[in-house]
Every structure is written in structure tokens, then in C-alpha cells.
N, C-alpha and C positions, 0 to 999 in steps of 0.2 A: 598165103595172103600177102605178106611183105618179106617172104623168105629170101628172095634175091637181093633185096636191099640190105637185109641183116647180114647175109653171108659175106658182104664186102668188109665187115667189121670184125669178123672172127679172128682172134689173136692166133698167130702161128703157134705159139706155145701151147694153146689149148688143143690144137690139132696134133702136134708132134710130141708133146711131153705127157705121157700117160699119168705120171704121178701128179702133175699139176692139174690135169683134167679131172682126175678122181677127187682131188681136194676141192676144186671149184664146185663140182656137183654136190659133194657131201655138205659143203657149207650151205648151199641152197636147200638141200634136203627135200627134193621134189617127190611127189607121189609116184608110185610105180606107173610106168608107161609114159612119163613126161619126157618130151624131147627137149634137150638143152643144147644150144648152139655154142655157148661159151662167151658171149659178149660181156664187156665190162659195163658197169652202170653209166659212166660218162658218155660212152658211145651210144647207149640206148637213149639217153637224154637228148643227145644231138639229133638222132634219127627222129625222135618224137617231136622235137621243135621244128624240124624241117617239114615233117608231114602235117603238123598242126597248122603251119602257115601256108600250106598248099591250097589250091583252088578246090580240090576234091576231098578236103579233110573230113567234112561231114559225111560224104559218101563212103569213105574208107571206114569211118567209125560204124556206119550202118552195116558194112560187110563184116566187121568184127562181131557186131551184135547178132548177126544172122548165122554165124559159124556154129556148127554142132559143138556140143559141150566137149571140152578137153581135146579138141581137134587141132590146136595150134601149138607152136613152140612156146616154151616158157617165156622167151624174149618177146614174142608177139603180144602176150598178155601184158607184159611189163610196158611195152611201147603204147599199147592201147590205153592203159591207165594214165601214163604220162601225157599222152595227147589230150586227154580229158582235162588235165590241169593247165594246158597251154593254149588250147583252141579258144578263139574269141566267141563266146556265147553269152546270152543273157543268163542270169543265175538259175532261173527256173528250168530252162532247157538244159543247162549243164547238170543240174541235179537229176533230171530225168535220165540223162545219158549215164551218169554215175550209177544210178539205180540199176540200169541194165548191165553195168559192168560188174558190180559187187558180187553177184552170185557166181561169177566165174573165178573168183579168187580162191585158190586152193594151196597157197604157199605163203609163208611168212614174208619172204623177200618182196614179192609183188605187193602185198598188203602194206608193208612198212614204207617202201620207197614211194608208192603212190600217195600215201597219207602225208609223208614228210614234204612232198612237193605241192600239196593242195593249198595254194595261197588264196584260193577263193573261199576257203572255210574261215568263218569268223565266229567269235564267241557271242553270237547273237541268237535271237529266237528262231530264225529260219534254219540255221545250221543245227541247232539243238533239236528242232522238230525233225530234221532230216536223219540224225543219227540215232534217235531214241528207238525206232523199230529194230535197228541192228543190235542194240544193246540187250534187247529181249528176245533175240532170235534163238533158234535151236541149232544153228549151223556155226561151226567153229570159227570160220574166217569172217563171217558176217559180224559176229560179236567182236572179234579182234579188230576188225576194221573200225567199228565204233569207238573202241577203247583207244586205238593208236591215233585216230584222227583227232579225238579230244585231246590226247596228250601232246600231239605235235603242233596243233594249230589253235586250240580252243581253251587251253588250261588257264584259269584265273583263280585267284584265292577264294573269291566269292562263290565260285561254283564247286569247290571241292566237297562240301557236305553233300551236295546232290549226287556227284559222281560216285562218292563212297557209298551212299545209300543204294544207288543203282547196282554197284558191284556186289554188295551184300545180298541183293535180291536175285542175282544170277544163279540159276540152278545148274551147276556144273555137271551133275549126274545125268541131265537130260539134254545135253548138247551133243549133237552128232559129230564125230570126228572120223575121218578116213585113215588116220594114223593109229598105230598100235605102239604100246610101250615095249621097248626092247633095246638091246645093245647091238650096235653094228660093228662087226669086225673090220679092221683096217684092210685085211686081206680078202674080204668078201668080194666076189665078182659082181654082186648086185649093188649098183650105185644108187638105186632108188628103191630101197626096201620098204619105205613108208613107216619108219620107226622113229620114236622120240625117247628122250632120256627119262621123261616123267609120264605120269598118268594122263591119258586123254581126258578132256581136251587140253593138251599140254600148251598149245599156243594161245589159248584163252588165259590159262593160269599165268603164263609168262607175260602176257600183255597186261594183266592186272598188276603183277609185280613190278613191271617196268614203269607203268603209270605212277604207282605209288613212290617208287624211287625217284622219279622225275619231280613229283610233287615235294618230296623231301628236300631235294636240291633247291627248289624255288621257294617253298613256303614251309620250312622245317617245323616251326611251332604249331601251325595249323594242322599239318599232316600228322604229327605225333599226337596231337590232341584228339583227332578223329580216330586214330588207331588205338587209343587207350581203351575204348569201349567197342571195338569192332567185332562183328560176327563173321568176319572172313575166315575161311578154312585155314588150319594150321599149315598145310603144305604151301598155300599161296603166300602166307606170311614168311615162311622160310625162304621161298624164292625171292620175295621182296628184300629180305635181309641180305641175301647173296648178291642181288643186283646192286644194292646200295654199297656194299663193300667192294664190289668190282669197279665202281666208278670213282675217278679222282675227285669228282664234285661232292661226293657224299661219304667217302671212305672214313673220314674223321668226324662225321656227324652221327650221333647216336640215333638209331632207327626208331627207338621208342622213348617215351618219357622215362626219366630216371627219378627215383624218389629223392 
């Protein structure tokens, strides 16, 4: 699709340094069979901005949409999502294009980077109506997309009770994940084993934990009040505490109400 453009930005270190290449791919943790070229995020943003401003931007997005499932490089999916955030389109058309993109997300990095850049998303009724179906999906990265888009672009203190109620209603046992729980050996020759450190759907659990840790940083009293009577699973709450302790914004803020 845009492989020739992307190849111009592949770092020499990714090509020549095996240890660096393995580390880069392991951070992304793509599913088995995923092709990774090794581009850095700023370079992909630059490519996406250039393509989104081109005369054939809409046509290129149409080609992305028509491509067979999992047929492109990891970076092509990333640029596709970034283009959707940059191209000039009416909101309704943009939402339709994003709807066509979301089912192709199968990786935390694509999900999170696209959500972080989604300046079109607002904490209003239209965006809420847009993300609600994803929050009740049975697919791992559709749910994570809804969670991270809310966290990145829509979070307000007034909407925390609703998002907490939605998270409590998510049936984790019935969400499909292509990942399996397991430990990856650093010496393993398989760079894309499709394993996660925790139980699937791991990336939904982590998305919920990250959302709550972000809410703690922004609205600590409201967040702790909502958590005082939460029905969220214990493993998700443990991940939340870990995320809160890892962040300089919340490491000194108690994650729960104290007596």
C-alpha cells in the first residue's frame, strides 16, 4: 500500500542491530504473522500528515479499507489511523471512516496512539454515541478503543460515574482475544508469540486500569468515591493500583479511600 514511502524512514539501527530490533518488536507485542518495519512514532505521524494533506487522501483511505484483513504492515495500520485524525472531513464522514478502521486494530500501540491523537473527539453526545457500541463489544481491541478514546479525549468529572458503571458491566469472560497468557523468554526466536503477562482480555483489563489511574490523577476524590463500592474484578483493581504507583502523577495519592 504505502510500503515504499515507509521504507524511507526505517532506522538503520532497526536493520543492523538485532538486539534493538528484538526490543522494538517486543514492546509493540504484535500478533503472530505481523510484519513490523521498525519506524518510530514521530516518523509515522509525519507520513500521516503528508498523506492526509494530499489530493488523493480519501482514495488512499479507501484502499486501506478494501485491503484484506491483516494484510498490511503494522506501520500501515498506524498511518491509516493517524490519517483519519488529520484529514479534513465533516465529523459524520470522519466517524464512518473510523468505524471502518476500528475492526482492524489488533495491537495496543495502534489503538493508543490513534486515540491520543484524536482531536476530533469531544466529550459530547455525538462522540459518546460513537464509542458506546465499542464499550459493549465482544472484541478486545474494540473495547480498548472505547476506553482509551474516553480516557484520552473525553474524560470529565461529570461523566466518571457513567464510565465506571459501563466498566462494571463489561463481561470480561466473553470478550474474544487473540492473545494467550504466557511468559516470553528473552532468548526466544519468536518475536511475535501472541502472549501477554496477564489473563485475556489483558488489554481490556489494562485499559480499564489505566483509565482509572488517569481519573485518579485528575479527579482523586471522585475516583476514590466511585471505587469505594465498585464491582470491578479484583485483578483489574490490582492493575489499577500498579498503574497508579508507576505514575509520578499518582504515586503519592492513595488509590482508595482511607478510613
